[in-house]
C-alpha positions as semicolon CSV with decimal commas, in nm:
position;residue;x (nm);y (nm);z (nm)
1;M;-1,068;-3,961;-1,203
2;G;-0,777;-4,042;-1,428
3;G;-0,839;-3,739;-1,648
4;D;-1,192;-3,845;-1,743
5;L;-1,462;-3,581;-1,763
6;T;-1,632;-3,546;-1,426
7;R;-1,969;-3,384;-1,363
8;I;-1,929;-3,123;-1,091
9;L;-2,153;-2,861;-0,930
10;V;-2,014;-2,546;-0,767
11;T;-2,257;-2,366;-0,538
12;G;-2,175;-1,997;-0,517
13;G;-2,004;-2,044;-0,852
14;L;-2,048;-1,679;-0,952
15;G;-1,870;-1,554;-0,642
16;F;-1,506;-1,465;-0,593
17;I;-1,350;-1,805;-0,534
18;G;-1,630;-1,983;-0,718
19;T;-1,563;-1,796;-1,043
20;N;-1,194;-1,882;-1,030
21;L;-1,264;-2,244;-0,936
22;V;-1,517;-2,297;-1,214
23;R;-1,262;-2,167;-1,465
24;E;-0,991;-2,398;-1,326
25;L;-1,216;-2,705;-1,335
26;R;-1,339;-2,632;-1,686
27;D;-0,984;-2,578;-1,805
28;R;-0,918;-2,934;-1,688
29;G;-1,203;-3,059;-1,905
30;H;-1,469;-3,129;-1,644
31;D;-1,843;-3,078;-1,695
32;V;-1,899;-2,798;-1,446
33;W;-2,235;-2,652;-1,347
34;V;-2,301;-2,349;-1,130
35;A;-2,566;-2,288;-0,865
36;D;-2,576;-1,926;-0,753
37;V;-2,834;-1,686;-0,615
38;R;-2,775;-1,460;-0,917
39;H;-2,882;-1,516;-1,276
40;S;-2,610;-1,568;-1,536
41;D;-2,578;-1,599;-1,912
42;D;-2,374;-1,917;-1,857
43;P;-2,595;-2,198;-1,999
44;K;-2,476;-2,428;-1,720
45;S;-2,564;-2,184;-1,443
46;V;-2,893;-2,231;-1,259
47;R;-3,024;-1,963;-1,026
48;T;-3,036;-2,133;-0,688
49;D;-3,086;-1,992;-0,341
50;V;-2,941;-2,272;-0,128
51;S;-3,162;-2,171;0,165
52;V;-3,468;-2,275;-0,040
53;F;-3,488;-2,654;-0,051
54;R;-3,706;-2,665;-0,363
55;Q;-3,438;-2,481;-0,561
56;V;-3,159;-2,703;-0,427
57;E;-3,363;-3,013;-0,505
58;R;-3,436;-2,885;-0,857
59;I;-3,073;-2,868;-0,966
60;L;-2,951;-3,174;-0,777
61;E;-3,239;-3,400;-0,884
62;G;-3,192;-3,294;-1,244
63;H;-2,826;-3,400;-1,267
64;D;-2,614;-3,681;-1,132
65;F;-2,317;-3,488;-0,998
66;E;-2,016;-3,681;-0,876
67;Y;-1,884;-3,389;-0,673
68;V;-2,037;-3,077;-0,525
69;Y;-1,816;-2,790;-0,416
70;H;-2,029;-2,610;-0,159
71;A;-1,899;-2,253;-0,161
72;A;-2,231;-2,065;-0,138
73;A;-2,234;-1,860;0,180
74;E;-2,295;-1,521;0,330
75;Y;-1,944;-1,400;0,406
76;G;-1,793;-1,184;0,674
77;R;-1,814;-1,074;1,033
78;W;-1,995;-0,742;0,989
79;N;-2,213;-0,873;0,709
80;G;-2,327;-1,135;0,958
81;E;-2,420;-0,862;1,206
82;D;-2,605;-0,640;0,959
83;Y;-2,771;-0,923;0,764
84;Y;-2,786;-1,204;1,016
85;E;-3,113;-1,342;0,875
86;N;-2,949;-1,394;0,536
87;L;-2,638;-1,537;0,697
88;W;-2,814;-1,803;0,902
89;D;-3,060;-1,891;0,626
90;T;-2,786;-1,932;0,365
91;N;-2,509;-2,080;0,577
92;A;-2,694;-2,307;0,820
93;V;-3,022;-2,391;0,644
94;G;-2,852;-2,385;0,305
95;T;-2,587;-2,635;0,410
96;K;-2,853;-2,857;0,566
97;N;-3,042;-2,852;0,235
98;I;-2,729;-2,960;0,048
99;L;-2,672;-3,236;0,303
100;R;-3,029;-3,366;0,267
101;M;-2,971;-3,402;-0,104
102;Q;-2,626;-3,554;-0,048
103;E;-2,785;-3,819;0,173
104;K;-3,018;-3,904;-0,114
105;K;-2,797;-3,861;-0,422
106;R;-2,466;-3,978;-0,266
107;F;-2,238;-3,725;-0,434
108;R;-1,912;-3,639;-0,263
109;M;-1,886;-3,286;-0,124
110;I;-1,599;-3,042;-0,080
111;F;-1,713;-2,789;0,179
112;F;-1,571;-2,437;0,199
113;G;-1,507;-2,365;0,565
114;S;-1,328;-2,072;0,721
115;A;-1,031;-1,993;0,943
116;E;-1,285;-1,796;1,149
117;V;-1,380;-2,123;1,322
118;Y;-1,057;-2,090;1,521
119;G;-1,204;-1,784;1,689
120;D;-0,995;-1,638;1,968
121;Y;-0,731;-1,912;1,960
122;E;-0,385;-1,753;1,969
123;G;-0,167;-2,056;1,900
124;V;-0,079;-2,246;1,586
125;M;-0,408;-2,345;1,424
126;S;-0,388;-2,716;1,349
127;E;-0,707;-2,879;1,222
128;D;-0,774;-3,079;1,540
129;V;-0,719;-2,798;1,791
130;M;-1,094;-2,793;1,864
131;D;-1,070;-3,147;1,997
132;D;-0,855;-3,027;2,286
133;V;-0,939;-2,658;2,332
134;E;-1,275;-2,494;2,390
135;I;-1,282;-2,234;2,114
136;K;-1,495;-1,922;2,133
137;Q;-1,606;-1,820;1,785
138;M;-1,611;-1,440;1,779
139;N;-1,904;-1,355;1,550
140;D;-2,209;-1,502;1,376
141;Y;-2,016;-1,576;1,057
142;A;-1,760;-1,780;1,249
143;M;-2,031;-1,956;1,446
144;S;-2,226;-2,042;1,132
145;K;-1,918;-2,194;0,969
146;W;-1,855;-2,411;1,274
147;V;-2,222;-2,512;1,278
148;N;-2,178;-2,617;0,913
149;E;-1,888;-2,843;1,005
150;M;-2,090;-3,004;1,284
151;Q;-2,382;-3,055;1,044
152;I;-2,145;-3,230;0,803
153;L;-1,997;-3,451;1,076
154;N;-2,345;-3,548;1,196
155;S;-2,458;-3,634;0,844
156;A;-2,149;-3,849;0,793
157;A;-2,213;-4,033;1,120
158;M;-2,586;-4,086;1,060
159;F;-2,603;-4,134;0,684
160;G;-2,250;-4,213;0,568
161;T;-2,210;-3,903;0,352
162;E;-1,861;-3,839;0,221
163;T;-1,720;-3,488;0,257
164;V;-1,386;-3,310;0,268
165;R;-1,378;-2,982;0,459
166;V;-1,133;-2,705;0,376
167;R;-1,070;-2,405;0,598
168;L;-0,976;-2,103;0,391
169;F;-0,769;-1,822;0,536
170;N;-0,706;-1,490;0,356
171;V;-0,764;-1,565;-0,009
172;Y;-0,725;-1,267;-0,243
173;G;-0,705;-1,201;-0,615
174;P;-0,907;-1,119;-0,927
175;E;-1,289;-1,145;-0,925
176;E;-1,328;-1,020;-0,567
177;H;-1,551;-0,720;-0,612
178;V;-1,551;-0,450;-0,348
179;T;-1,821;-0,414;-0,086
180;P;-1,787;-0,281;0,270
181;Y;-1,797;-0,646;0,384
182;R;-1,524;-0,797;0,166
183;G;-1,158;-0,856;0,250
184;F;-0,903;-0,586;0,317
185;V;-0,696;-0,645;0,001
186;P;-0,963;-0,549;-0,256
187;N;-1,084;-0,263;-0,040
188;F;-0,732;-0,123;-0,001
189;I;-0,671;-0,152;-0,377
190;Y;-1,001;0,002;-0,481
191;N;-0,982;0,291;-0,236
192;A;-0,618;0,366;-0,314
193;M;-0,681;0,357;-0,690
194;N;-0,966;0,604;-0,651
195;D;-0,797;0,830;-0,394
196;R;-1,053;0,739;-0,131
197;P;-0,982;0,714;0,242
198;Y;-0,944;0,380;0,415
199;T;-0,840;0,253;0,758
200;V;-0,548;0,027;0,845
201;Y;-0,550;-0,147;1,183
202;L;-0,204;-0,181;1,330
203;G;-0,074;-0,491;1,503
204;H;-0,274;-0,739;1,293
205;K;-0,105;-1,006;1,086
206;R;-0,252;-1,234;0,821
207;T;-0,134;-1,495;0,576
208;L;-0,215;-1,423;0,211
209;E;-0,317;-1,692;-0,040
210;Y;-0,352;-1,606;-0,408
211;V;-0,681;-1,738;-0,542
212;G;-0,518;-1,921;-0,834
213;D;-0,308;-2,128;-0,594
214;I;-0,609;-2,207;-0,379
215;C;-0,824;-2,310;-0,675
216;R;-0,551;-2,534;-0,812
217;T;-0,548;-2,720;-0,481
218;L;-0,928;-2,729;-0,459
219;A;-0,946;-2,874;-0,811
220;D;-0,703;-3,149;-0,710
221;I;-0,920;-3,274;-0,422
222;P;-1,143;-3,515;-0,620
223;E;-0,836;-3,710;-0,731
224;R;-0,703;-3,717;-0,375
225;F;-1,035;-3,739;-0,191
226;K;-0,992;-3,860;0,166
227;I;-1,330;-3,917;0,328
228;G;-1,383;-3,703;0,637
229;A;-1,059;-3,507;0,600
230;V;-1,031;-3,143;0,703
231;Y;-0,757;-2,915;0,570
232;N;-0,619;-2,572;0,645
233;L;-0,538;-2,392;0,320
234;G;-0,321;-2,123;0,471
235;G;0,027;-1,991;0,400
236;D;0,334;-2,004;0,619
237;V;0,420;-1,633;0,610
238;Q;0,251;-1,368;0,822
239;Y;0,211;-1,018;0,677
240;E;0,143;-0,704;0,875
241;I;-0,175;-0,545;0,745
242;K;0,011;-0,215;0,720
243;A;0,283;-0,380;0,509
244;V;0,016;-0,501;0,265
245;S;-0,126;-0,149;0,242
246;D;0,225;-0,012;0,184
247;L;0,285;-0,264;-0,096
248;I;-0,040;-0,172;-0,268
249;L;0,036;0,200;-0,243
250;K;0,387;0,144;-0,381
251;Q;0,258;-0,055;-0,681
252;L;0,000;0,218;-0,750
253;G;0,253;0,499;-0,709
254;K;0,048;0,653;-0,426
255;D;0,131;0,786;-0,081
256;D;-0,059;0,712;0,240
257;S;-0,216;1,056;0,281
258;K;-0,565;0,900;0,256
259;V;-0,489;0,625;0,508
260;T;-0,601;0,644;0,871
261;Y;-0,406;0,424;1,112
262;K;-0,582;0,286;1,417
263;E;-0,494;0,045;1,693
264;S;-0,613;-0,314;1,678
265;E;-0,966;-0,386;1,563
266;H;-1,210;-0,531;1,814
267;F;-1,376;-0,873;1,774
268;T;-1,112;-1,014;1,543
269;T;-0,803;-1,226;1,598
270;K;-0,478;-1,029;1,589
271;V;-0,274;-1,304;1,428
272;K;-0,392;-1,617;1,245
273;T;-0,124;-1,883;1,225
274;P;-0,235;-2,185;1,022
275;D;-0,068;-2,524;1,016
276;A;-0,109;-2,653;0,661
277;T;0,108;-2,963;0,703
278;R;-0,183;-3,196;0,635
279;A;-0,284;-3,019;0,312
280;K;0,075;-3,018;0,189
281;K;0,104;-3,393;0,252
282;D;-0,234;-3,507;0,119
283;L;-0,308;-3,247;-0,149
284;G;0,032;-3,116;-0,251
285;F;-0,079;-2,772;-0,136
286;K;0,175;-2,504;-0,226
287;L;0,159;-2,131;-0,275
288;K;0,342;-2,052;-0,598
289;V;0,245;-1,689;-0,660
290;P;0,448;-1,442;-0,449
291;V;0,246;-1,172;-0,277
292;E;0,404;-0,895;-0,485
293;E;0,297;-1,072;-0,803
294;G;-0,047;-1,160;-0,669
295;I;-0,116;-0,800;-0,569
296;A;0,000;-0,682;-0,912
297;K;-0,235;-0,929;-1,085
298;T;-0,522;-0,812;-0,863
299;I;-0,452;-0,446;-0,937
300;E;-0,444;-0,521;-1,309
301;W;-0,784;-0,692;-1,283
302;F;-0,929;-0,386;-1,106
303;R;-0,791;-0,162;-1,380
304;R;-0,984;-0,359;-1,642
305;L;-1,318;-0,310;-1,465
306;P;-1,555;-0,046;-1,602
307;P;-1,539;0,280;-1,405
308;Q;-1,779;0,320;-1,116
309;Q;-2,052;0,579;-1,153
């Protein structure tokens, strides 16, 4: 791109990662539009339910985007159980709708995949492990994300579409609002701040990736676009879930009297160990924000939110 203004669409651009990514791309001077299921006062945001082809067609026919970041998705294991209709409509049909328009308009896509596609695999998660090991995805969310990747590969083979897939691990940071279905970091922070009970499952380990670091790497992809590439965006350090809870409590000056400790949670991988060698080599992927600092930034963002009624 050479620093020239690039026209970009971010689906799910009002969501957690989408909000941070849109800000990063705009800070770099790009012409960034948002497609999201919610309305917004942003003049370059168009309400779009990606599961409805007419709405996808409306925004993509009306603009000649060079790149589309496809982040719009129904997120999470239990969300996918309770709202499976929404999950399959948004994730599978929605991605197919984007692909149909990509086949016509020829934009390049950066697809937001998930570490959940590695399912029950207990080894080091390199991007091509699925070529050699039969993976069992452990929930509808994981299955839908793997279906998305297969849809993308089929479109590339049949129609020559050009896509980079990224598999995100445990991204955390500002703009991730709390629901029962979101990640453990915002839920721990919110509940601890408000002296509410929460549960910590022992024996689980996760990497932690600050959203600013992830969005910096995502924003670099157009300049380093490698057709058909797939990247793990995961850190090298594993953190015990309990240690993360302890860190949050320490930064808030709280004790763990409201915390219930339970043994390992069912239907989820105990340890996720990504191999991000490929992303480091091709994209310069690097986590610069230490976890202590990232948690502090996230807590500060929560403190600025209006109080809940």
